[in-house]
KEDOKOL-477187 format. One record per residue (C-alpha): residue in three letters; z, y, x. Coordinates in pm, 1 decimal. Example, Ala and Ser with C-alpha at 12.3 -4.5 7.8 and 13.67 -1.06 7.14 Angstrom:
<nodes>
(node 'ALA' (780.0 -450.0 1230.0))
(node 'SER' (714.0 -106.0 1367.0))
</nodes>
This chain:
<nodes>
(node 'MET' (3390.0 -1442.1 1018.3))
(node 'ALA' (3131.0 -1636.3 818.9))
(node 'SER' (2951.3 -1922.3 987.8))
(node 'LEU' (2582.0 -1913.2 1077.8))
(node 'LYS' (2505.2 -2163.9 804.1))
(node 'ASP' (2675.9 -1955.7 534.7))
(node 'VAL' (2496.9 -1635.9 637.6))
(node 'LYS' (2162.1 -1815.6 653.0))
(node 'GLN' (2215.1 -1956.7 301.5))
(node 'LYS' (2296.9 -1609.3 170.3))
(node 'ILE' (1980.4 -1467.2 325.7))
(node 'GLY' (1772.5 -1744.1 166.9))
(node 'GLY' (1934.5 -1687.0 -173.0))
(node 'VAL' (1875.3 -1311.7 -164.5))
(node 'LYS' (1510.7 -1363.9 -63.0))
(node 'LYS' (1458.2 -1594.3 -361.7))
(node 'THR' (1618.7 -1334.4 -588.3))
(node 'SER' (1383.3 -1075.2 -442.8))
(node 'GLN' (1085.2 -1293.5 -531.6))
(node 'ILE' (1209.7 -1322.6 -891.6))
(node 'THR' (1270.7 -947.6 -933.1))
(node 'SER' (933.1 -869.8 -779.6))
(node 'ALA' (760.5 -1106.5 -1022.9))
(node 'MET' (948.9 -954.7 -1317.6))
(node 'ASN' (842.8 -609.6 -1200.2))
(node 'MET' (477.3 -710.2 -1207.1))
(node 'VAL' (510.2 -873.8 -1550.0))
(node 'ALA' (679.6 -562.9 -1691.9))
(node 'ALA' (408.3 -340.4 -1541.9))
(node 'ALA' (135.8 -553.7 -1702.4))
(node 'LYS' (306.8 -545.9 -2043.9))
(node 'LEU' (373.1 -172.9 -2013.6))
(node 'ARG' (3.7 -87.5 -2003.7))
(node 'GLY' (-70.4 -240.3 -2342.1))
(node 'ALA' (254.0 -116.6 -2502.5))
(node 'GLN' (202.8 238.3 -2376.2))
(node 'GLU' (-157.0 253.4 -2498.3))
(node 'LYS' (-52.3 127.6 -2840.5))
(node 'MET' (234.5 376.0 -2859.7))
(node 'GLU' (24.5 676.1 -2754.0))
(node 'SER' (-248.6 587.7 -3002.3))
(node 'PHE' (3.9 561.5 -3285.3))
(node 'ARG' (161.1 894.7 -3187.8))
(node 'ASP' (-157.3 1073.5 -3293.8))
(node 'TYR' (-153.2 889.6 -3626.7))
(node 'ALA' (214.9 971.7 -3682.2))
(node 'GLU' (156.0 1341.0 -3608.2))
(node 'LYS' (-132.6 1359.3 -3857.1))
(node 'PHE' (74.9 1172.8 -4116.3))
(node 'ASN' (365.2 1414.2 -4068.0))
(node 'SER' (128.0 1708.8 -4102.2))
(node 'ALA' (-7.2 1572.9 -4431.6))
(node 'MET' (347.4 1509.3 -4558.9))
(node 'GLY' (443.0 1862.5 -4462.1))
(node 'ASN' (152.3 2014.0 -4651.6))
(node 'LEU' (225.4 1803.5 -4960.4))
(node 'SER' (602.3 1845.6 -4983.1))
(node 'SER' (630.8 2212.6 -4880.4))
(node 'GLY' (634.8 2338.7 -5239.6))
(node 'MET' (860.9 2069.6 -5382.5))
(node 'GLN' (1232.1 2062.7 -5455.1))
(node 'SER' (1470.9 1842.4 -5255.8))
(node 'GLY' (1568.6 1634.7 -5560.9))
(node 'GLN' (1222.5 1596.0 -5709.0))
(node 'PHE' (1192.1 1234.1 -5584.8))
(node 'PRO' (1461.0 966.6 -5532.5))
(node 'LEU' (1396.9 960.9 -5156.1))
(node 'MET' (1433.9 1341.3 -5138.1))
(node 'GLU' (1763.0 1358.1 -5327.9))
(node 'ALA' (2015.2 1558.9 -5127.3))
(node 'ARG' (2373.6 1453.5 -5200.9))
(node 'GLU' (2716.3 1534.0 -5065.2))
(node 'VAL' (2740.0 1320.0 -4754.7))
(node 'GLN' (3024.0 1071.0 -4778.2))
(node 'THR' (2851.4 764.6 -4630.0))
(node 'VAL' (2619.4 773.9 -4328.8))
(node 'GLU' (2392.1 489.5 -4225.1))
(node 'LEU' (2259.7 463.0 -3870.5))
(node 'VAL' (1936.1 275.1 -3803.9))
(node 'VAL' (1964.7 180.1 -3435.8))
(node 'VAL' (1664.6 47.9 -3240.7))
(node 'THR' (1718.7 -136.8 -2910.4))
(node 'SER' (1546.5 -418.0 -2724.2))
(node 'ASP' (1602.9 -792.3 -2762.6))
(node 'ARG' (1618.6 -854.9 -2387.3))
(node 'GLY' (1822.5 -707.9 -2105.7))
(node 'LEU' (1761.1 -651.8 -1733.8))
(node 'CYS' (1635.7 -299.1 -1803.5))
(node 'GLY' (1912.4 -86.4 -1656.1))
(node 'SER' (2089.2 160.9 -1882.9))
(node 'PHE' (1805.2 160.6 -2137.6))
(node 'ASN' (2010.2 2.6 -2417.0))
(node 'SER' (2354.2 120.1 -2311.3))
(node 'ASN' (2251.8 486.6 -2343.8))
(node 'VAL' (2157.5 430.0 -2708.0))
(node 'ILE' (2470.5 225.4 -2779.8))
(node 'ASN' (2697.3 487.9 -2622.1))
(node 'MET' (2537.2 754.7 -2840.6))
(node 'VAL' (2592.0 536.0 -3148.3))
(node 'LEU' (2960.4 491.4 -3065.0))
(node 'LYS' (2994.4 867.4 -3016.8))
(node 'LEU' (2828.5 933.3 -3354.0))
(node 'ILE' (3052.9 678.7 -3526.0))
(node 'ALA' (3362.6 848.3 -3386.6))
(node 'GLU' (3237.1 1192.5 -3497.6))
(node 'LYS' (3148.4 1082.6 -3850.0))
(node 'GLN' (3472.3 891.7 -3900.7))
(node 'LYS' (3667.8 1192.4 -3774.5))
(node 'GLU' (3497.7 1395.8 -4050.8))
(node 'GLY' (3621.0 1138.5 -4304.9))
(node 'LYS' (3281.7 978.7 -4364.8))
(node 'LYS' (3206.8 610.1 -4393.1))
(node 'VAL' (2953.4 462.8 -4150.2))
(node 'SER' (2723.6 162.0 -4176.9))
(node 'ILE' (2472.2 37.7 -3921.4))
(node 'VAL' (2134.5 -133.6 -3937.9))
(node 'CYS' (2052.6 -289.6 -3601.0))
(node 'ILE' (1694.5 -349.2 -3487.4))
(node 'GLY' (1705.9 -549.8 -3164.2))
(node 'LYS' (1949.0 -807.1 -3030.2))
(node 'LYS' (2116.8 -594.6 -2761.5))
(node 'GLY' (2235.5 -332.5 -3006.1))
(node 'TYR' (2362.5 -596.2 -3247.9))
(node 'GLN' (2553.1 -782.7 -2975.7))
(node 'LYS' (2744.5 -467.6 -2882.9))
(node 'LEU' (2798.1 -323.2 -3231.0))
(node 'ARG' (2874.2 -635.0 -3436.7))
(node 'HIS' (3239.7 -626.1 -3327.2))
(node 'SER' (3280.6 -284.4 -3490.7))
(node 'GLY' (3251.9 -444.3 -3835.5))
(node 'LEU' (3011.6 -170.1 -3947.1))
(node 'VAL' (2682.2 -362.3 -3919.4))
(node 'ARG' (2531.0 -395.6 -4266.7))
(node 'LYS' (2214.7 -573.5 -4158.0))
(node 'ASN' (2055.4 -685.6 -3833.3))
(node 'HIS' (1697.4 -762.4 -3732.3))
(node 'VAL' (1695.0 -955.1 -3404.5))
(node 'ASP' (1426.8 -1141.9 -3209.3))
(node 'ILE' (1145.1 -928.2 -3347.2))
(node 'MET' (1099.8 -667.0 -3071.4))
(node 'ALA' (896.5 -897.7 -2847.3))
(node 'LYS' (614.0 -913.2 -3099.5))
(node 'PHE' (649.1 -692.8 -3406.2))
(node 'GLU' (396.4 -571.4 -3661.5))
(node 'MET' (386.9 -311.9 -3936.5))
(node 'TYR' (519.0 -560.0 -4193.9))
(node 'ASN' (844.9 -581.7 -3994.5))
(node 'ALA' (884.2 -204.1 -4012.3))
(node 'ARG' (792.6 -209.6 -4382.4))
(node 'ALA' (1066.7 -461.7 -4463.5))
(node 'ILE' (1327.0 -263.5 -4269.6))
(node 'ALA' (1226.1 70.4 -4424.3))
(node 'GLN' (1226.5 -81.2 -4774.3))
(node 'ASP' (1577.1 -222.2 -4728.1))
(node 'VAL' (1712.8 110.5 -4599.4))
(node 'ALA' (1538.8 305.8 -4879.1))
(node 'ASP' (1676.7 70.9 -5148.3))
(node 'ASN' (2025.5 108.1 -5005.1))
(node 'PHE' (1986.5 487.8 -5015.4))
(node 'ILE' (1853.5 491.7 -5373.6))
(node 'ASP' (2139.5 263.7 -5487.2))
(node 'GLY' (2383.1 527.1 -5362.1))
(node 'ASN' (2534.8 314.8 -5085.6))
(node 'ALA' (2429.8 573.8 -4825.2))
(node 'ASP' (2406.9 950.2 -4872.0))
(node 'GLU' (2237.0 1015.2 -4538.6))
(node 'VAL' (2037.7 793.3 -4302.1))
(node 'LEU' (1979.7 872.7 -3934.7))
(node 'LEU' (1731.9 699.1 -3704.1))
(node 'LEU' (1826.8 651.5 -3340.3))
(node 'TYR' (1594.0 506.5 -3077.1))
(node 'PRO' (1507.6 552.4 -2705.6))
(node 'GLU' (1216.9 797.2 -2687.1))
(node 'PHE' (951.8 722.2 -2424.0))
(node 'ILE' (913.8 1043.3 -2221.4))
(node 'SER' (768.2 893.3 -1903.9))
(node 'VAL' (775.5 568.8 -1708.2))
(node 'GLY' (1094.6 679.0 -1536.2))
(node 'VAL' (1261.7 862.6 -1826.8))
(node 'GLN' (1363.5 727.8 -2168.9))
(node 'LYS' (1621.7 925.8 -2363.9))
(node 'PRO' (1799.2 843.7 -2691.8))
(node 'LYS' (1655.1 1044.0 -2981.2))
(node 'LEU' (1837.2 1106.6 -3308.9))
(node 'MET' (1635.6 1217.6 -3609.8))
(node 'PRO' (1697.2 1240.0 -3985.9))
(node 'PHE' (1547.6 955.5 -4186.3))
(node 'LEU' (1671.4 999.6 -4542.5))
(node 'PRO' (1666.5 1201.0 -4756.0))
(node 'VAL' (1314.2 1326.9 -4680.3))
(node 'GLN' (1355.6 1696.5 -4607.4))
(node 'PRO' (1100.3 1942.2 -4751.6))
(node 'VAL' (1237.0 2219.5 -4528.5))
(node 'ALA' (1084.5 2058.2 -4221.0))
(node 'ALA' (767.7 2011.9 -4420.5))
(node 'GLU' (749.7 2388.2 -4488.3))
(node 'ASP' (775.3 2455.8 -4116.0))
(node 'ALA' (495.6 2209.6 -4050.6))
(node 'LYS' (277.7 2374.0 -4313.4))
(node 'ALA' (341.2 2723.0 -4174.6))
(node 'LYS' (254.0 2602.1 -3826.0))
(node 'THR' (-65.9 2437.9 -3951.8))
(node 'LYS' (-178.1 2743.5 -4149.5))
(node 'SER' (-113.1 2976.0 -3856.5))
(node 'THR' (-353.6 2777.8 -3638.6))
(node 'GLU' (-629.5 2718.0 -3895.3))
(node 'LYS' (-878.4 3004.8 -3944.4))
(node 'ASN' (-1194.0 3049.4 -4144.7))
(node 'GLU' (-1522.5 3163.0 -3990.6))
(node 'ASP' (-1438.4 3528.9 -4059.0))
(node 'GLY' (-1098.4 3491.8 -3891.6))
(node 'ALA' (-889.0 3482.1 -4210.5))
(node 'GLU' (-619.6 3222.2 -4273.1))
(node 'ALA' (-731.2 2894.3 -4427.7))
(node 'VAL' (-664.0 2844.3 -4798.5))
(node 'ALA' (-433.0 2578.9 -4939.8))
(node 'TYR' (-565.7 2228.9 -5003.4))
(node 'ILE' (-641.5 2098.9 -5352.7))
(node 'TYR' (-539.5 1735.6 -5404.8))
(node 'GLU' (-680.9 1480.8 -5644.7))
(node 'PRO' (-477.2 1322.0 -5797.4))
(node 'GLY' (-188.4 1570.5 -5801.7))
(node 'SER' (42.1 1617.9 -5504.7))
(node 'GLU' (335.5 1460.5 -5691.2))
(node 'GLU' (144.7 1138.5 -5750.6))
(node 'ILE' (35.0 1127.8 -5387.5))
(node 'MET' (391.4 1191.7 -5267.2))
(node 'THR' (517.9 900.0 -5475.4))
(node 'VAL' (286.6 671.4 -5277.4))
(node 'LEU' (316.4 840.0 -4937.7))
(node 'GLN' (694.9 861.9 -4910.7))
(node 'PRO' (751.2 485.8 -4860.8))
(node 'LEU' (456.7 480.1 -4619.7))
(node 'TYR' (611.5 771.8 -4433.1))
(node 'LEU' (931.2 571.8 -4380.5))
(node 'ASN' (727.9 273.0 -4259.9))
(node 'VAL' (550.8 494.8 -4008.1))
(node 'MET' (879.9 637.8 -3878.2))
(node 'VAL' (1034.9 294.3 -3823.3))
(node 'TYR' (720.9 149.6 -3666.4))
(node 'HIS' (686.2 451.2 -3437.9))
(node 'ALA' (1048.6 410.9 -3324.5))
(node 'MET' (986.4 41.4 -3251.9))
(node 'LEU' (672.6 123.5 -3050.7))
(node 'GLU' (861.8 383.6 -2847.4))
(node 'THR' (1138.9 130.1 -2782.4))
(node 'GLY' (893.3 -143.4 -2682.1))
(node 'ALA' (712.0 76.6 -2430.2))
(node 'GLY' (1038.1 219.4 -2298.9))
(node 'GLU' (1184.9 -127.8 -2251.2))
(node 'HIS' (898.7 -239.5 -2025.4))
(node 'ALA' (909.5 87.7 -1829.6))
(node 'ALA' (1286.0 63.8 -1781.7))
(node 'ARG' (1262.8 -302.3 -1678.0))
(node 'MET' (984.4 -225.4 -1430.9))
(node 'THR' (1193.3 51.5 -1273.0))
(node 'SER' (1508.1 -161.5 -1273.7))
(node 'MET' (1337.6 -460.9 -1113.5))
(node 'ASP' (1175.2 -238.0 -852.1))
(node 'ASN' (1518.4 -99.9 -761.6))
(node 'ALA' (1660.1 -453.9 -755.0))
(node 'THR' (1384.2 -569.2 -518.2))
(node 'LYS' (1454.3 -278.9 -283.5))
(node 'ALA' (1826.2 -357.4 -296.8))
(node 'CYS' (1751.4 -721.3 -206.5))
(node 'HIS' (1551.9 -608.1 97.4))
(node 'ASP' (1843.4 -389.5 207.2))
(node 'ILE' (2087.1 -679.3 165.0))
(node 'VAL' (1860.0 -911.4 365.6))
(node 'HIS' (1844.9 -650.4 641.8))
(node 'ASP' (2225.1 -619.1 650.2))
(node 'LEU' (2276.8 -995.4 639.9))
(node 'THR' (2024.9 -1039.9 920.7))
(node 'LEU' (2232.1 -804.9 1137.5))
(node 'VAL' (2542.6 -1004.8 1051.5))
(node 'TYR' (2357.7 -1328.9 1130.9))
(node 'ASN' (2250.1 -1195.0 1471.2))
(node 'LYS' (2603.2 -1079.5 1550.2))
(node 'VAL' (2748.7 -1417.7 1455.1))
(node 'ARG' (2484.6 -1599.4 1659.8))
(node 'GLN' (2542.7 -1369.6 1956.5))
(node 'GLY' (2914.9 -1427.9 1926.1))
(node 'SER' (2869.1 -1806.7 1924.3))
(node 'ILE' (2634.9 -1789.2 2226.9))
(node 'THR' (2884.6 -1572.7 2414.4))
(node 'SER' (3164.2 -1815.6 2328.2))
(node 'GLU' (2961.2 -2112.6 2457.1))
(node 'LEU' (2877.6 -1926.2 2778.4))
(node 'MET' (3244.9 -1847.2 2828.0))
(node 'ASP' (3328.3 -2215.1 2786.4))
(node 'ILE' (3062.7 -2313.4 3041.8))
(node 'VAL' (3179.2 -2049.0 3288.1))
(node 'GLY' (3540.3 -2149.3 3235.6))
(node 'GLY' (3459.0 -2516.1 3294.8))
(node 'ALA' (3265.1 -2435.9 3609.7))
(node 'GLU' (3555.0 -2231.2 3743.0))
(node 'ALA' (3795.1 -2512.7 3664.0))
(node 'LEU' (3584.3 -2761.2 3865.0))
(node 'LYS' (3610.7 -2537.9 4170.5))
</nodes>
């Protein structure tokens, strides 16, 4: 059985750990507020941008622009977004496990796979696969639109050069403070089919004063010229939105994880306190037995 000193040291160590996890919980909660507000504000912008893209591209052919060129898929590129820091439970591992599953599926179909990692944790786990084409680490703590622009431009250039026939974007979607799930969505080529659905949905909800359906928009300059400019911006928005979702989800996952760790520390302290009391009671009983035995011997 452990000595009183050892048990007391363990209790002190666990209490100090509890103080650290509690402080990290509060820091994550403070950062979450700003990250969540920023993410939710950008969601509205992304939805409006997607609606405009849908209205513009609904009448266009899939190969009308380089970024809309549909080819036979022989090479797939995965753009994976994770955090730079750990201590956030299964937040990153869920995304990484989904990436590994996708890699196995694509390779089983005879397709080549390359990976672009955004975030250190994803790169640390996937670099040993030998499939990482490019990595962007140490940017998730404080990123801006120009970071997303550089990443989107690199991926788009790689697609236009023919080194990738299909690009998929994978990131942890922020559903709530307690729930973040990996989300896989097509990135390239830009699909006009989804745009047609968006246009149909928009037209079904828009009515004129007499109750008739709204007419189509007239663009100046032409829709093709606007699409040439908006397509790269659309990719920037998608990447930046994924990074915002990941940033908010990271703080939420860390807050939940540190809260659970603090509760676990309290449970361990409670259990160790019981052990400490038992050991102390045992030592007191042993001393009493020695005293009683000595007194009996003197008789």
